[in-house]
Residue, then its C-alpha position, 0 to 999 in steps of 0.5 A: x748937250x752934244x749928241x744928246x737928243x731929248x724928246x718932248x711929248x706933243x701936249x707938253x710941247x704945246x705948253x712949252x711953245x706957249x711959254x717960250x714964244x711969249x714976249x719974255x720968259x719969266x719977267x712978267x707975271x703972265x710969263x711966269x703963269x705960262x711957265x708954271x703951266x708948262x711945268x705942271x704939264x711936264x709933271x702931269x703928262x711926262x712918262x720919262x723922268x725929267x731933270x734940268x738937262x732935259x729943259x736946258x737942251x730945248x732952251x739952248x736949241x730954241x733961244x739962240x736967235x732970240x738972245x744972241x748974247x751968249x752970256x745973257x742967254x746962258x744966265x736966263x737958261x741957268x735961272x730957268x732950269x734952276x726954277x724948273x728943277x726946284x719945282x720938280x723937287x718940290x712936287x716930289x715931296x710928300x706930306x709926313x703922315x706921322x706929323x699929320x696923324x690923319x691916316x692910320x694906315x699911312x702912319x702905321x706903315x711909316x712907323x714900321x718902315x723906320x730903321x736905324x743902324x746900331x753901333x755894330x752895323x745891324x739894321x734895327x727897327x726904330x719903333x717896337x711893335x708895342x711902341x707903334x701900338x701905343x702911338x696908334x692908340x694915343x692918336x687914333x683912340x683906344x678902340x682904333x682897331x675896331x673902328x678901322x677893322x683891324x685884327 
């Protein structure tokens, strides 16, 4: 990360230091809890988009003295940033309203947003208005429009 300077907000830094200054990084369940709290704080309090390079920068800076063996240190950093990125990716995944069929508005919006490209390269809606109407009636009742205050 030559020349790259990343910033860590003060509150996130408190969680980071509580984790990184523990006896081990991820070898004990309590260390993992501290790491998970740090990641949760990153997700909750960071205003910038986080990625593994961001965490790698701080780990490379802060673990040199603690782990003088470069190969071992690099292995720890790689394992940690992979776990960090996996958690960030996991956090971005949302539930599928069409599978759940719990929120009429989310289902209707999702159905209206699905498109495909036909063989001529034209963008086409995956579901017609009639198909969407049938799906909504089948899952939310014949009188769903009245129940949900829709025209």
